[in-house]
C-alpha positions in Angstrom: -1.2 5.0 -1.8 1.2 2.4 -0.9 2.0 1.1 2.7 4.9 2.9 4.4 8.0 0.7 5.1 9.6 0.4 8.2 12.9 -0.6 6.6 14.3 1.5 3.7 17.6 1.3 1.7 18.9 4.3 -0.5 21.8 3.7 -3.1 22.5 5.3 -6.6 22.7 1.8 -8.4 19.7 -0.4 -7.4 19.4 -4.0 -6.8 18.2 -4.3 -10.3 18.9 -3.4 -13.8 16.4 -2.9 -16.6 17.2 -4.4 -20.0 15.5 -5.2 -23.2 13.7 -9.0 -23.3 13.0 -10.7 -26.1 9.7 -9.4 -27.2 10.7 -5.5 -27.2 9.7 -4.9 -23.9 11.7 -4.8 -20.4 12.7 -7.2 -17.8 14.8 -6.7 -14.6 18.3 -8.2 -14.3 19.3 -9.0 -11.1 22.7 -7.3 -9.6 25.3 -9.8 -8.7 27.2 -10.0 -5.2 26.7 -10.9 -1.6 25.9 -7.2 -0.9 22.7 -7.0 -2.9 21.6 -10.6 -1.6 22.2 -9.5 2.1 20.2 -6.3 1.6 17.9 -8.2 -0.4 17.0 -10.7 2.5 16.6 -8.1 4.9 14.2 -6.0 2.9 12.2 -9.3 2.4 12.1 -10.2 5.8 10.8 -6.8 6.7 8.6 -6.0 3.7 11.1 -3.0 3.0 11.6 -0.8 0.1 15.0 -0.3 -1.9 14.8 3.6 -3.5 17.7 4.1 -6.2 18.2 6.2 -9.0 17.4 5.1 -12.8 20.8 4.9 -14.6 19.8 5.4 -18.2 17.1 6.4 -20.7 15.2 2.8 -20.4 15.4 3.0 -16.5 14.5 6.7 -16.6 11.3 5.9 -19.1 10.0 3.0 -17.0 10.5 4.9 -13.7 8.6 8.0 -15.2 5.6 5.7 -16.4 5.5 3.8 -13.2 3.5 4.8 -10.4 5.7 6.4 -7.9 8.7 4.8 -9.8 7.8 1.4 -8.1 8.8 -1.3 -10.9 6.4 -3.7 -9.5 3.3 -1.6 -10.6 5.0 -0.8 -13.8 4.7 -4.7 -14.8 8.2 -5.3 -14.2 8.7 -8.9 -12.7 11.2 -8.0 -9.6 11.3 -10.0 -6.4 11.6 -7.0 -4.0 10.0 -3.5 -3.9 12.0 -1.2 -5.9 11.2 2.5 -6.2 13.5 4.0 -9.3 13.9 7.5 -9.3 13.5 9.2 -12.9 16.2 12.2 -12.4 16.7 14.2 -15.5 19.7 13.3 -17.6 21.3 16.4 -17.3 21.3 16.6 -13.6 22.2 13.0 -12.9 25.1 13.4 -15.3 26.3 16.5 -13.2 25.5 15.0 -9.9 27.3 11.4 -10.7 30.1 12.4 -13.1 30.7 15.9 -12.0 30.5 15.6 -8.1 30.3 11.7 -7.1 32.8 10.4 -9.5 35.0 13.6 -10.3 35.1 15.4 -6.8 34.1 13.2 -3.9 36.0 10.0 -5.4 38.9 12.2 -6.0 39.1 13.8 -2.7 38.6 10.4 -0.6 41.0 8.5 -2.8 43.6 11.4 -2.7 43.7 11.5 -6.6 44.2 14.8 -7.7 47.0 16.2 -9.7 47.6 18.9 -7.2 49.3 21.5 -9.4 46.1 21.7 -11.8 43.3 20.1 -10.4 40.9 20.6 -8.5 39.3 23.9 -9.7 36.2 25.1 -7.8 34.8 27.4 -10.2 31.1 28.4 -11.3 30.8 25.3 -13.7 31.9 23.2 -10.7 29.4 24.9 -8.3 26.8 24.3 -11.1 27.5 20.7 -10.4 27.1 20.9 -6.9 23.7 22.3 -7.3 22.9 19.2 -9.3 24.5 17.1 -6.6 22.2 18.9 -3.9 19.0 18.5 -6.3 20.1 14.8 -6.6 20.4 14.0 -3.0 17.0 15.7 -2.1 15.2 13.7 -4.6 16.3 10.8 -2.5 15.5 12.3 0.7 11.9 13.3 -0.4 11.2 9.8 -1.7 12.6 8.3 1.6 10.3 11.0 3.6 7.4 9.8 1.7 7.9 5.9 2.1 9.1 5.7 5.5 6.8 4.6 8.4 6.9 6.2 11.6 10.1 5.3 13.3 11.4 3.5 10.3 15.2 2.8 9.8 16.7 4.1 6.7 20.4 2.7 5.3 21.7 5.1 3.0 24.6 3.9 1.0 28.0 5.7 -0.1 29.4 8.9 -1.3 26.6 9.5 -4.0 24.3 10.4 -1.2 26.3 12.3 1.3 23.7 15.0 1.9 20.9 12.9 2.6 21.1 12.2 6.3 20.5 15.7 7.0 18.0 16.6 4.4 16.1 13.4 5.4 16.2 14.4 9.0 14.7 17.9 8.3 11.8 16.4 6.5 11.5 13.3 9.1 12.9 13.6 12.3 11.3 10.4 13.8 13.5 7.9 11.6 16.6 6.5 12.2 19.3 6.9 9.8 22.3 5.0 8.9 24.9 5.9 6.5 27.8 3.7 5.2 30.9 4.9 3.2 32.4 2.3 0.9 35.4 4.4 0.0 38.2 5.5 2.2 38.2 9.1 3.4 40.5 11.7 3.4 42.8 13.2 6.2 41.5 16.9 7.2 44.3 19.0 5.1 43.5 16.9 2.0 39.4 16.9 2.5 39.7 20.8 3.3 40.3 21.5 -0.3 36.5 21.3 -0.8 35.1 24.6 -0.5 32.1 23.3 1.4 34.0 20.6 3.4 32.3 21.3 6.5 29.0 21.7 5.1 29.4 18.1 3.7 30.3 17.0 6.9 27.8 18.6 8.9 25.0 17.1 6.6 26.4 13.8 6.9 26.1 14.0 11.0 22.4 14.2 10.5 22.5 10.3 10.4 22.2 8.4 13.9 25.2 6.0 12.6 27.9 6.5 10.1 29.8 3.2 9.1 33.2 2.6 7.4 35.0 -0.4 6.4 38.4 0.4 8.2 39.4 2.1 11.4 41.7 4.3 9.5 38.7 5.8 7.5 36.5 6.0 10.5 39.3 7.9 12.5 40.2 10.4 9.4 36.4 11.3 9.3 36.5 11.9 12.8 39.6 14.1 12.4 37.8 15.9 9.9 34.8 17.0 12.1 37.0 18.0 14.9 39.4 20.0 12.6 36.7 21.6 10.2 33.6 21.9 12.3 35.2 22.0 16.0 32.9 19.2 16.8 33.3 17.3 20.1 34.8 14.0 19.2 35.3 10.9 21.4 36.4 7.5 20.4 33.3 6.6 18.3 31.0 9.5 18.6 30.8 13.0 17.1 28.5 15.8 19.0 27.6 18.7 16.9 24.6 21.0 16.7 22.8 19.3 19.8 23.1 16.1 18.2 25.4 13.0 18.6 26.2 10.3 15.7 28.0 7.2 16.2 30.7 6.4 13.7 31.2 2.6 13.4 33.9 0.1 11.8 32.2 -2.7 9.9 34.6 -4.5 7.6 32.4 -6.3 4.9 33.4 -9.9 4.3 32.4 -12.4 1.3 29.7 -15.2 1.4 32.1 -18.1 0.6 29.6 -20.4 -0.1 27.7 -18.3 -2.5 30.9 -17.5 -4.2 32.3 -20.9 -4.8 29.0 -21.9 -6.0 29.1 -19.5 -8.9 32.7 -20.1 -9.5 31.8 -23.7 -10.0 29.4 -23.4 -12.9 30.0 -24.5 -16.6 31.0 -21.3 -17.8 33.8 -20.8 -15.4 35.0 -24.4 -15.9 35.4 -23.4 -19.6 37.4 -20.2 -18.8 39.6 -22.0 -16.6 40.3 -24.7 -19.0 41.0 -22.2 -21.9 43.6 -20.6 -19.3 45.2 -23.4 -18.3 45.9 -24.0 -22.2 47.5 -20.7 -22.4 49.6 -20.6 -18.9 50.8 -24.6 -19.1 52.8 -25.3 -16.1 53.7 -21.7 -15.3 52.8 -20.4 -11.9 49.9 -17.8 -12.0 50.1 -14.1 -10.8 46.3 -13.2 -10.8 44.6 -9.8 -10.7 41.0 -8.6 -11.2 40.1 -5.1 -11.1 38.2 -2.1 -12.7 40.6 0.2 -15.0 40.0 2.7 -12.2 42.8 4.9 -11.2 43.3 4.1 -7.5 43.5 0.5 -8.5 47.1 1.0 -9.6 47.2 -1.7 -12.3 49.9 0.4 -14.1 52.5 0.0 -11.2 51.4 -3.7 -10.8 52.4 -4.2 -14.5 55.6 -2.2 -14.1 56.2 -4.4 -11.0 55.8 -7.5 -13.0 58.1 -6.5 -15.8 60.9 -5.5 -13.1 60.5 -8.9 -11.8 61.0 -10.4 -15.0 63.8 -8.1 -16.0 66.0 -8.6 -12.6 64.8 -12.3 -11.9 65.9 -14.1 -15.0 64.8 -17.4 -13.3 61.3 -16.5 -13.6 61.4 -16.4 -17.8 59.2 -19.1 -19.2 58.0 -20.2 -15.4 55.4 -17.4 -14.4 52.2 -15.9 -16.2 50.6 -12.8 -15.1 46.8 -13.0 -15.9 45.1 -9.8 -15.8 41.3 -9.4 -15.8 40.0 -5.6 -15.8 36.7 -4.0 -16.4 36.6 -0.6 -18.1 35.4 1.9 -15.6 33.8 5.5 -16.0 34.6 6.0 -19.6 32.5 9.1 -19.3 35.6 10.7 -18.1 39.0 11.6 -20.0 41.2 10.4 -17.2 39.7 6.9 -17.1 39.8 6.3 -21.0 43.6 7.5 -20.8 44.1 5.1 -17.8 42.6 2.3 -19.7 44.7 2.9 -23.0 47.8 3.2 -20.9 47.1 -0.2 -19.1 46.9 -1.5 -22.9 49.7 0.1 -23.8 52.1 -1.2 -21.1 50.5 -4.6 -21.8 51.8 -4.7 -25.2 55.4 -3.7 -24.0 55.6 -6.5 -21.9 54.3 -9.0 -24.4 56.8 -7.6 -27.1 59.5 -7.7 -24.9 59.3 -11.3 -23.4 56.8 -13.6 -25.4 58.5 -16.4 -26.9 57.1 -19.2 -29.5 56.2 -21.3 -26.3 55.9 -18.7 -23.7 52.9 -16.1 -22.7 54.2 -13.9 -20.1 50.9 -12.0 -19.6 47.2 -12.7 -20.4 45.3 -9.0 -20.3 41.6 -9.0 -20.8 40.1 -5.6 -20.9 36.3 -6.1 -20.9 33.4 -7.5 -18.9 34.1 -11.2 -18.5 33.0 -12.6 -15.2 33.4 -15.9 -15.7 37.0 -15.2 -16.9 37.8 -13.4 -14.0 36.5 -16.1 -11.5 38.8 -18.4 -13.4 41.7 -16.3 -12.9 41.1 -16.3 -9.1 40.8 -20.2 -9.2 43.9 -20.3 -10.9 45.8 -18.0 -8.7 49.2 -19.0 -7.3 49.7 -15.3 -6.3 47.1 -12.7 -5.8 48.5 -9.3 -6.7 46.0 -6.3 -4.6 48.2 -3.2 -5.0 45.6 0.0 -4.9 47.0 3.4 -4.0 43.8 3.7 -1.7 40.8 1.6 -1.2 38.0 1.4 1.0 37.9 -2.1 1.2 38.6 -4.4 -1.6 36.7 -7.7 -2.0 38.8 -9.2 -4.7 41.4 -9.6 -2.1 39.3 -11.6 -0.1 37.4 -13.5 -3.1 40.7 -14.4 -4.7 42.1 -16.1 -1.6 38.5 -18.0 -1.2 38.5 -19.1 -4.9 42.4 -19.9 -5.2 42.8 -24.0 -5.8 46.5 -23.3 -5.3 46.7 -21.7 -1.7 47.6 -18.3 -3.2 50.0 -16.1 -1.6 48.6 -12.3 -0.9 50.6 -9.4 -2.3 48.7 -6.6 -0.8 49.0 -2.8 -0.8 48.8 -1.5 2.9 46.6 1.3 1.6 43.8 -1.3 1.1 40.9 -1.3 3.6 41.7 -5.2 3.7 44.9 -4.8 5.0 43.0 -4.2 8.4 42.0 -7.7 8.0 44.4 -9.5 5.9 47.7 -7.7 6.1 49.0 -9.9 8.8 49.2 -12.8 6.6 49.8 -11.1 3.5 53.0 -9.8 1.6 52.5 -6.3 2.5 53.8 -3.6 -0.2 54.1 0.5 -0.6 51.9 0.6 -3.7 54.2 3.2 -4.9 57.5 0.9 -4.7 57.6 -0.8 -8.1 60.8 -2.3 -6.9 59.5 -3.3 -3.6 56.2 -5.0 -5.4 58.5 -6.8 -7.9 60.7 -8.2 -4.8 57.3 -9.3 -3.1 56.1 -11.0 -6.1 59.4 -12.8 -6.0 59.1 -13.7 -2.7 55.5 -15.1 -3.0 56.2 -17.2 -6.0 59.3 -18.8 -4.1 57.2 -19.2 -1.0 57.4 -23.0 0.4 54.2 -24.7 0.2 53.8 -25.3 4.1 53.6 -21.7 4.6 51.5 -20.9 1.7 49.1 -23.4 3.2 49.0 -21.8 6.7 49.0 -18.2 5.5 45.9 -19.3 2.8 43.8 -20.5 5.7 44.5 -17.5 7.7 43.4 -15.2 4.6 40.3 -17.2 4.2 39.3 -16.9 7.8 39.7 -13.1 7.8 37.9 -12.7 4.3 34.8 -14.5 5.7 34.6 -13.2 9.3 31.8 -11.0 8.6 29.9 -11.8 5.4 27.3 -9.4 3.9 24.3 -10.8 5.7 25.9 -10.2 9.2 27.5 -6.9 7.9 24.3 -5.5 7.2 22.6 -6.6 10.6 25.5 -5.3 12.4 25.0 -2.0 11.1 21.2 -2.2 11.5 21.6 -3.1 15.0 23.8 -0.2 15.6 21.6 2.4 13.5 18.7 1.3 15.7 20.7 1.7 19.1 
């Protein structure tokens, strides 16, 4: 039996993805981003374990054959210890699409079309049972692998039930949970028929973390209103236990990001982009085609800018790199289609033989998205609600033009960067168009000063320090 571990991380998506190699076998492809790097470093230092779910048929097959789901013992070359759980596809699908992405995500981002949704019927309760089984599989695996007094760091809304489940199995371990999404206010969260139960199960943790004080406050308000819990500034006392609630705004590893953005593939993409935009100022955005990201209103604001400020015709280009998101769900397929339709309308209305007003790429092009951020004179980030939004940070770090930031007040990043950005109401298309005009017209010296302050804010708590801060808070 493998040795038990003193530090464990649990997340739906693991630090590696299993893909086919050139010889018909399987290889591990490391996940990108500073968050994976920070957690991997912490696990390596402590000989820890990352517990995650298999996300497709290939991963389920490998995980099922691997002793205890440990990838290294299945002959997969990984540089840290990963235990991948082979949860059957129907259970995973109902838990992931039915509850995590169609219920909990919608609740905390306030996305429901209230006259018709949500509907909590027997079909939904079947999905919820799958979500419980999914969380129980994680809790069981973590209980098996945790050493006496270990620290377990649980990630995000896919695993809201794990803290209490794990606490029941292993009362000796220290449990932290971090929510990367916003949190809904009590009147909205209470639409869930089991809202109080979700809160109570999260309070099985010793420490709960959020990106923004606003999201932490909303969680505390839910605990007071729906559980009648005793709530202080940072603590919740309920059922004889006290859980500390902390605010840990995730920053960006600027050095690693700039290194990646300087590679040859990005240079090629940037050269191609420069050929298209010419001498125009560039308004950039990089997003998933996710309902909360508000891409459609961003495009409407850009169209209104061109319609009402003719001085920008021929002098600005909106560069939009979007990644298709959650196309298993019909709402997301339609949203992606609406982005593409509006993009075509803008091109049809404004394009000329010597001017391209819009570059819209819908696909998976990471080098292209980094090039778009390097080229940005203005960065548009206008989500209707966002836990943090790292693109707001990354774009300001990578811009070679001291970009101005047009930022929604509903992004978690507003707490860090709002003082130095042009802040917009994400529903106000005219107000966003006005902010784009102001950003494009901003004097160079003012942009430079703002850009310096934005970069400083974006790098204040890089991923390694962010994770270390939570570890310390969880261990008390």
